VMD Tcl script that draws the C-alpha trace (Angstrom):
set ca {
  {0.03 -21.85 33.30}
  {-3.31 -20.94 33.52}
  {-4.39 -16.94 34.57}
  {-5.24 -18.09 37.83}
  {-1.62 -19.91 38.56}
  {-0.02 -16.26 37.53}
  {0.68 -14.02 40.42}
  {-1.07 -11.03 40.75}
  {1.67 -8.10 41.38}
  {3.17 -9.88 38.38}
  {0.43 -9.09 36.51}
  {0.20 -5.58 37.69}
  {3.99 -4.66 37.10}
  {3.61 -6.27 32.96}
  {0.93 -4.12 32.24}
  {2.53 -0.96 34.10}
  {5.62 -1.69 32.14}
  {3.45 -1.83 28.81}
  {1.77 1.28 29.99}
  {4.76 3.19 30.04}
  {6.45 2.39 27.31}
  {3.23 2.58 25.17}
  {2.80 5.80 26.52}
  {7.05 6.72 25.37}
  {7.49 4.73 22.28}
  {3.91 5.29 20.76}
  {2.44 8.34 22.46}
  {5.05 10.99 22.54}
  {7.00 9.86 19.51}
  {4.94 8.47 17.03}
  {2.25 10.94 17.76}
  {4.00 13.73 18.83}
  {6.56 14.37 15.33}
  {3.81 15.31 13.40}
  {3.05 18.29 15.22}
  {6.28 19.31 14.63}
  {5.80 18.92 10.59}
  {4.53 22.91 10.14}
  {6.93 24.14 11.98}
  {10.05 22.17 9.33}
  {7.94 23.59 6.40}
  {8.21 27.46 7.21}
  {11.97 26.85 9.07}
  {13.64 24.84 6.15}
  {11.21 25.38 3.48}
  {10.73 21.43 3.01}
  {7.11 20.32 1.02}
  {4.62 18.42 2.69}
  {6.10 15.13 0.67}
  {9.39 16.17 2.41}
  {8.13 16.32 5.79}
  {5.67 12.77 5.57}
  {8.38 11.18 4.05}
  {10.69 10.66 6.47}
  {8.18 8.31 8.15}
  {7.57 6.51 4.53}
  {11.06 6.36 4.04}
  {11.68 4.78 8.09}
  {9.13 2.51 8.12}
  {9.53 1.17 4.51}
  {13.46 0.84 5.32}
  {13.56 -0.32 8.95}
  {10.20 -2.71 8.60}
  {10.99 -5.27 6.22}
  {14.75 -5.69 7.33}
  {13.94 -5.39 11.11}
  {10.47 -6.46 11.56}
  {10.51 -9.63 11.91}
  {13.59 -10.47 13.19}
  {12.99 -8.54 16.52}
  {9.52 -10.77 16.26}
  {12.07 -14.01 16.37}
  {14.49 -12.23 18.99}
  {11.29 -11.79 20.93}
  {9.94 -15.57 20.38}
  {13.43 -16.85 21.53}
  {15.12 -14.53 24.06}
  {11.93 -12.72 25.32}
  {11.33 -8.77 24.75}
  {13.05 -7.56 28.01}
  {16.59 -6.97 26.13}
  {14.50 -5.17 22.86}
  {12.26 -3.05 24.50}
  {15.31 -1.12 26.38}
  {17.92 -1.12 23.15}
  {14.67 0.34 21.49}
  {13.85 2.83 24.39}
  {17.17 4.51 23.93}
  {16.81 4.52 19.93}
  {14.04 6.10 19.96}
  {14.85 8.89 22.57}
  {18.08 9.56 21.00}
  {16.36 9.88 17.68}
  {13.90 12.44 19.32}
  {17.15 14.42 20.48}
  {18.83 14.29 16.94}
  {15.79 15.43 15.20}
  {15.36 18.47 18.40}
  {19.74 18.87 16.47}
  {19.16 18.73 13.01}
  {19.98 21.14 10.30}
  {19.79 19.18 7.19}
  {16.86 16.74 5.30}
  {19.95 14.10 5.55}
  {19.79 14.13 9.33}
  {16.02 14.30 9.00}
  {15.64 10.87 7.27}
  {18.99 9.41 9.78}
  {16.87 9.94 12.94}
  {13.76 9.08 11.69}
  {15.39 5.59 10.89}
  {16.72 5.18 14.50}
  {12.96 6.35 15.28}
  {11.42 3.79 13.14}
  {14.20 1.28 14.75}
  {12.81 1.75 18.57}
  {9.15 1.73 17.66}
  {9.58 -1.90 16.03}
  {12.22 -2.93 19.23}
  {9.73 -0.74 22.20}
  {6.70 -0.24 20.87}
  {3.81 -2.56 20.25}
  {5.76 -5.97 18.89}
  {7.25 -6.86 22.30}
  {4.52 -5.12 24.55}
  {1.83 -7.81 22.65}
  {4.17 -10.62 23.01}
  {4.52 -9.33 26.88}
  {0.85 -9.08 27.44}
  {0.20 -11.98 25.69}
  {2.46 -14.25 28.06}
  {0.83 -12.77 31.01}
  {-2.66 -12.58 30.78}
  {-5.50 -15.18 29.16}
  {-8.91 -14.62 30.36}
  {-8.47 -10.96 30.79}
  {-6.17 -10.10 27.78}
  {-8.44 -7.60 26.43}
  {-8.74 -5.72 29.44}
  {-4.88 -5.90 29.95}
  {-3.96 -4.64 26.29}
  {-6.79 -2.11 26.78}
  {-5.38 -0.88 30.19}
  {-1.88 -0.99 28.30}
  {-3.01 0.98 25.41}
  {-4.25 3.62 27.39}
  {-0.55 4.78 27.41}
  {-0.58 5.32 23.87}
  {-3.93 7.57 24.36}
  {-2.91 9.63 27.78}
  {1.00 10.13 26.85}
  {-0.38 11.42 23.15}
  {-2.87 13.83 25.00}
  {-0.19 15.01 27.03}
  {2.86 15.73 24.46}
  {0.50 17.93 22.40}
  {-0.04 19.50 25.56}
  {3.78 19.49 26.73}
  {4.72 20.89 23.07}
  {2.08 23.20 23.40}
  {3.87 25.03 26.15}
  {7.57 24.09 25.21}
  {8.05 25.39 21.65}
  {6.95 28.94 22.51}
  {8.62 28.68 25.11}
  {12.05 27.29 24.49}
  {11.74 26.41 20.27}
  {10.77 23.79 18.80}
  {14.21 22.52 18.08}
  {14.86 22.16 22.07}
  {10.92 21.01 22.65}
  {11.57 17.73 20.70}
  {15.20 17.45 22.75}
  {13.31 17.61 26.26}
  {10.98 14.87 24.61}
  {13.81 12.22 23.60}
  {15.65 12.57 27.34}
  {11.64 12.02 28.78}
  {11.22 9.01 26.24}
  {14.33 7.21 28.25}
  {13.59 8.65 31.14}
  {10.26 7.25 31.70}
  {10.25 4.27 30.08}
  {13.62 2.39 30.74}
  {13.42 1.90 34.71}
  {10.54 -0.33 34.48}
  {11.48 -2.80 31.41}
  {15.04 -2.51 33.30}
  {12.85 -5.13 36.02}
  {10.90 -6.81 34.42}
  {10.07 -10.92 34.14}
  {9.89 -11.64 30.36}
  {7.34 -14.84 31.32}
  {5.19 -15.74 34.35}
  {6.92 -18.92 34.40}
  {11.22 -18.01 34.84}
  {12.11 -22.11 33.33}
  {9.91 -22.26 30.75}
  {11.74 -19.42 29.35}
  {14.74 -20.74 29.91}
  {14.08 -23.63 28.16}
  {12.52 -21.64 25.23}
  {15.97 -20.10 24.62}
  {17.52 -23.19 24.43}
  {15.45 -25.10 22.52}
  {13.72 -24.51 19.00}
  {11.20 -22.12 18.12}
  {7.94 -23.54 17.34}
  {7.21 -23.83 12.90}
  {4.89 -21.53 11.52}
  {4.51 -22.81 8.05}
  {1.58 -23.69 8.28}
  {0.21 -19.96 9.19}
  {1.37 -19.04 6.21}
  {-1.01 -22.00 4.30}
  {-4.22 -20.69 6.16}
  {-6.07 -17.54 3.92}
  {-6.98 -16.02 7.49}
  {-2.75 -14.94 7.90}
  {-3.80 -12.74 4.41}
  {-7.08 -11.42 5.76}
  {-5.93 -10.36 8.63}
  {-2.93 -9.11 6.98}
  {-4.95 -6.97 4.59}
  {-7.58 -6.03 7.42}
  {-5.04 -4.55 9.45}
  {-2.72 -3.09 6.92}
  {-5.83 -1.19 5.34}
  {-7.05 0.46 8.27}
  {-3.85 0.91 10.10}
  {-2.88 2.94 6.55}
  {-6.13 5.13 6.68}
  {-4.93 5.62 10.16}
  {-1.51 6.60 10.01}
  {-2.39 9.20 6.83}
  {-5.08 11.04 8.76}
  {-2.20 10.81 11.82}
  {0.55 12.46 9.88}
  {-1.79 14.82 8.07}
  {-4.17 16.33 10.52}
  {-1.57 19.08 11.86}
  {-0.58 20.20 8.80}
  {-4.30 20.07 7.50}
  {-5.48 22.13 10.68}
  {-2.87 24.93 10.90}
  {-1.90 25.57 7.31}
  {-5.56 24.64 5.28}
  {-7.99 25.21 7.91}
  {-5.91 28.68 9.30}
  {-6.07 26.89 12.91}
  {-3.74 28.30 15.53}
  {-0.89 25.94 16.95}
  {-3.24 26.15 20.28}
  {-6.41 25.01 18.75}
  {-4.95 22.32 16.63}
  {-3.42 20.92 19.52}
  {-6.71 21.08 21.15}
  {-8.10 18.91 18.47}
  {-5.19 16.11 18.43}
  {-5.30 15.94 21.91}
  {-9.74 15.41 22.29}
  {-8.43 12.32 19.42}
  {-6.52 11.19 21.80}
  {-8.47 11.76 25.01}
  {-10.93 9.56 22.90}
  {-8.67 6.84 22.35}
  {-8.59 6.26 25.94}
  {-12.42 5.10 25.51}
  {-11.81 3.52 22.80}
  {-9.38 1.16 24.16}
  {-10.97 0.58 27.48}
  {-14.34 -0.07 25.11}
  {-12.85 -2.21 22.72}
  {-10.81 -4.28 25.12}
  {-13.97 -4.72 27.07}
  {-15.94 -6.19 23.97}
  {-13.11 -8.35 23.06}
  {-13.59 -10.14 26.24}
  {-17.15 -10.48 25.32}
  {-17.96 -10.19 21.79}
  {-16.44 -12.63 18.97}
  {-13.51 -9.85 18.11}
  {-14.04 -10.05 14.58}
  {-17.19 -7.96 14.86}
  {-15.20 -5.86 17.72}
  {-12.52 -5.12 14.66}
  {-15.40 -4.38 11.90}
  {-16.89 -2.19 14.08}
  {-13.14 -0.25 14.74}
  {-12.52 0.08 11.15}
  {-16.07 1.01 10.20}
  {-15.60 3.58 12.60}
  {-12.12 4.94 11.22}
  {-13.87 5.16 8.11}
  {-16.83 6.89 9.51}
  {-14.12 9.45 11.84}
  {-12.21 10.29 8.73}
  {-15.24 11.00 5.92}
  {-16.11 14.23 8.84}
  {-13.22 15.77 7.55}
  {-15.05 16.70 4.15}
  {-17.11 19.28 6.10}
  {-14.15 20.22 8.21}
  {-15.25 23.98 7.81}
  {-18.68 23.52 9.58}
  {-18.33 24.74 12.81}
  {-17.87 21.79 15.64}
  {-17.31 19.23 12.98}
  {-13.46 18.61 13.48}
  {-14.52 18.01 17.39}
  {-17.18 15.36 16.36}
  {-14.23 13.82 13.79}
  {-11.52 14.02 17.08}
  {-14.00 11.98 19.00}
  {-15.03 9.53 15.86}
  {-12.03 8.49 14.61}
  {-10.51 9.14 18.31}
  {-12.56 5.91 19.65}
  {-12.13 3.91 16.59}
  {-8.11 4.71 16.84}
  {-7.94 3.56 20.68}
  {-9.24 0.08 18.91}
  {-7.30 -0.65 16.00}
  {-3.87 -1.04 17.17}
  {-4.70 -3.22 20.08}
  {-7.75 -4.96 18.30}
  {-4.79 -7.05 15.90}
  {-2.65 -8.74 18.07}
  {-6.24 -9.85 20.11}
  {-7.28 -11.20 16.43}
  {-3.67 -12.51 15.55}
  {-3.70 -14.61 18.89}
  {-7.15 -16.58 18.44}
  {-6.57 -17.56 15.24}
  {-2.99 -18.67 15.01}
  {-2.46 -18.81 19.00}
  {0.52 -18.01 21.38}
  {3.50 -20.28 20.37}
  {4.26 -17.86 17.49}
  {2.87 -14.80 18.58}
  {6.16 -12.64 18.41}
  {7.46 -14.00 14.70}
  {3.56 -13.70 13.08}
  {3.09 -9.86 14.86}
  {6.91 -8.84 12.96}
  {5.39 -9.88 10.07}
  {2.00 -8.41 10.48}
  {3.45 -5.20 12.28}
  {5.92 -5.09 8.75}
  {3.05 -5.07 6.58}
  {0.95 -2.69 8.76}
  {3.90 -0.30 8.93}
  {4.65 -0.02 4.73}
  {0.73 0.59 4.79}
  {1.25 3.10 7.61}
  {4.23 4.78 5.18}
  {2.80 4.80 1.97}
  {-0.72 5.87 2.79}
  {0.48 9.79 4.56}
  {3.14 9.83 1.50}
  {0.22 9.13 -1.03}
  {-1.88 12.02 0.75}
  {0.87 14.40 0.61}
  {1.49 13.54 -3.01}
  {-2.42 14.51 -3.91}
  {-2.66 17.71 -1.74}
  {0.54 19.01 -3.61}
  {-0.68 18.43 -6.79}
  {-4.51 19.27 -6.14}
  {-3.51 21.69 -3.10}
  {-7.01 19.90 -1.86}
  {-6.86 16.75 0.71}
  {-10.34 15.90 -0.91}
  {-8.61 12.99 -3.45}
  {-7.07 11.97 -0.85}
  {-9.44 11.29 2.66}
  {-11.35 9.67 -0.10}
  {-8.35 7.06 -0.33}
  {-7.98 6.81 3.19}
  {-11.65 5.91 3.74}
  {-12.09 3.46 1.10}
  {-8.53 1.75 2.75}
  {-10.85 1.99 5.81}
  {-13.76 0.08 3.84}
  {-11.50 -2.71 2.55}
  {-10.17 -3.66 5.93}
  {-13.74 -3.60 6.79}
  {-14.54 -6.21 4.26}
  {-11.39 -8.40 4.61}
  {-12.32 -8.59 8.43}
  {-15.90 -9.91 8.07}
  {-14.59 -12.50 6.27}
  {-12.65 -13.92 8.90}
  {-14.65 -17.05 10.53}
  {-16.58 -16.01 14.14}
  {-15.13 -18.63 16.17}
  {-11.86 -19.72 15.14}
  {-9.69 -22.28 16.39}
  {-6.09 -21.58 16.84}
  {-3.49 -24.43 17.10}
  {-2.12 -23.57 20.50}
}
mol new
graphics top color blue
foreach p $ca { graphics top sphere $p radius 0.5 }
foreach p [lrange $ca 0 end-1] q [lrange $ca 1 end] { graphics top cylinder $p $q radius 0.2 }
display resetview
């Protein structure tokens, strides 16, 4: 079906569903949890390596074991049921983290949160949006990914109010309940494809082979580029509040305001990069995003200079806004939409490994050297390597549809 023949009402419903799903699963859960790391360091006496290892362990275990399987389920049966399960797991995970009292519980509920992210986060939403949009896919993806920025902005402001009022344990519990309440209703009623007949036939027939994609060097360039940039972004996000409160001695309120500015700037980045992706070769848009990430993190070396931390928040935020969104757009252009679920399952699994190891490496370097200089240098290098990999992609690829 062409985009002109697809129901406008259905497209609006799909875009709104992805918006609120990403708002909850990524904005509230993924970006919200690092806000609570310093409380865990203070209350439980854990090191930075320990509080960031929950993210690392969960992504290293869940990604390789379930990433491709989740993509296969989406290609075979559609994203709706998988998303409902993922939303429940993510909500329960935050409720559990809010009521934990031991390190093993921290790891268990972080694993559950990672499962929720795989099942209800970017992967199924990217496939859902790709099915419903064609010519305006970039703008649709950009709008849906606004949910991440708005959710991330609000989670810092909500936490800034909740923690002094009820404590960080209850604040996390409340966030877990909000995830389920906000994300579940629209997903429950969503249509998985604009063509129900094609969807039912697809569920009963074998999926399209994708071995040809693995034989293409373009797949590996895309995977390397996205892994490096996502690793850089994840490393900066996981340590931002720790860096501000424990190294720069910012108050919780000041740290929350900087983190919120990052997410506000990401809203601009998502809209801008989504628009650019519809009008310019996606390769160049991807390179711009990765260079913004590298440039933003570089500013953290001068964070003690008044005002620089806010410049970092703007530059890094714009890059952050486009980072996750541009990957499925580039993948769809390179390899078509028929294998999108499985392909993104593999790419996001690889990204998850990078997103797990980069913060852990930065934490170990900080614990050993008492400084973030080497760790942030590694993150800048990763973003630059990612931009080089993307530069080697073709300007106008010809995908197999």
